[in-house]
C-alpha positions in Angstrom: 65.8 -105.4 -32.9 64.1 -105.6 -29.6 65.6 -102.3 -28.6 64.3 -100.6 -31.7 60.8 -102.0 -31.0 61.0 -100.9 -27.5 62.1 -97.5 -28.6 59.4 -97.4 -31.2 56.9 -98.5 -28.5 58.1 -95.8 -26.1 57.9 -93.2 -28.9 54.4 -94.5 -29.8 53.3 -94.3 -26.2 54.8 -90.7 -25.9 52.9 -89.7 -29.1 49.7 -91.2 -27.7 50.1 -89.3 -24.4 50.7 -86.1 -26.3 47.8 -86.8 -28.6 45.5 -87.4 -25.6 46.8 -84.2 -24.0 46.1 -82.2 -27.2 42.6 -83.7 -27.5 41.9 -82.8 -23.8 43.2 -79.2 -24.5 41.0 -79.0 -27.6 38.0 -80.2 -25.5 38.7 -77.6 -22.8 38.9 -74.9 -25.5 35.7 -76.1 -27.1 34.0 -75.9 -23.7 35.3 -72.4 -23.1 34.0 -71.4 -26.6 30.6 -73.0 -25.8 30.5 -71.1 -22.5 31.2 -67.9 -24.5 28.5 -68.8 -27.0 25.9 -69.3 -24.2 27.0 -66.0 -22.5 26.8 -64.1 -25.8 23.4 -65.7 -26.7 22.0 -64.7 -23.3 23.4 -61.2 -23.8 21.9 -61.1 -27.3 18.5 -62.1 -26.0 18.7 -59.2 -23.4 19.7 -56.7 -26.1 16.9 -57.9 -28.4 14.4 -57.4 -25.6 15.8 -54.0 -25.0 15.7 -53.2 -28.7 12.0 -54.4 -28.8 11.2 -52.3 -25.8 12.9 -49.2 -27.3 11.2 -49.8 -30.7 7.8 -50.0 -28.9 8.6 -46.8 -27.0 9.8 -45.1 -30.2 6.6 -46.1 -31.9 4.4 -44.7 -29.1 6.5 -41.6 -28.9 6.2 -41.1 -32.7 2.4 -41.5 -32.5 2.1 -39.1 -29.6 4.4 -36.6 -31.4 2.2 -36.8 -34.5 -1.0 -36.3 -32.5 0.6 -33.3 -30.7 1.8 -31.8 -33.9 -1.7 -32.1 -35.4 -3.2 -30.5 -32.2 -0.6 -27.7 -32.5 -1.6 -27.1 -36.1 -5.3 -27.2 -35.2 -4.7 -24.6 -32.4 -2.6 -22.5 -34.9 -5.4 -22.6 -37.4 -8.1 -21.8 -34.8 -6.1 -18.8 -33.5 -5.5 -17.4 -37.0 -9.1 -17.8 -38.0 -10.2 -16.2 -34.7 -7.8 -13.3 -35.1 -9.0 -12.8 -38.7 -12.6 -12.8 -37.6 -11.8 -10.4 -34.7 -10.0 -8.1 -37.2 -13.0 -8.1 -39.5 -15.3 -7.3 -36.5 -13.0 -4.4 -35.6 -13.0 -3.1 -39.2 -16.8 -3.5 -39.4 -17.2 -1.7 -36.0 -15.0 1.1 -37.1 -16.9 1.4 -40.4 -20.2 1.4 -38.5 -18.9 4.0 -36.1 -17.8 6.3 -38.9 -21.2 5.9 -40.6 -23.1 6.7 -37.4 -20.9 9.7 -36.7 -21.4 11.1 -40.2 -25.2 10.5 -39.9 -25.2 12.3 -36.6 -23.3 15.2 -38.1 -25.7 15.2 -41.1 -28.8 15.1 -38.9 -27.4 17.8 -36.6 -26.7 20.0 -39.5 -30.1 19.2 -41.0 -31.8 20.0 -37.7 -29.9 23.2 -37.3 -30.9 24.3 -40.8 -34.5 23.4 -40.0 -34.4 25.4 -36.8 -32.8 28.3 -38.5 -35.5 28.2 -41.2 -38.2 28.0 -38.6 -36.8 31.1 -36.8 -36.6 33.0 -40.0 -40.2 32.2 -40.8 -41.3 33.1 -37.2 -42.3 29.6 -36.2 -41.7 29.0 -32.5 -39.2 26.3 -31.8 -39.9 23.7 -29.2 -36.3 22.9 -29.2 -35.2 25.6 -26.9 -32.1 25.0 -25.0 -33.1 27.3 -22.1 -36.2 25.2 -21.3 -35.9 23.0 -18.3 -37.9 19.8 -18.3 
């Protein structure tokens, strides 16, 4: 019976040694996982900071883009209004020119008729083209 107890004791001691070895391996693996966790947490913090910086940059860029688009639209409106105004000025100038040209023609023909009538009636004309002033 002593032999069996010795065998049982030896087996128990072997089991204990293997159990201790397994526990040590588990602790080593746990520490490796903890190291990975710390590394990943540090990487996460860096990425979150980068994301925050990029979000801030995106927000600023979006605001600048909106301001520039509004400025562009303002320029576009101003240019269109100025071109329309200039077109109206040209049309008015053209109309005025035609009116003045017609008036000059009318006045010239009216003056010629008056001069012709004066010549017919024998009234001397002071509008002589041969007179030098």
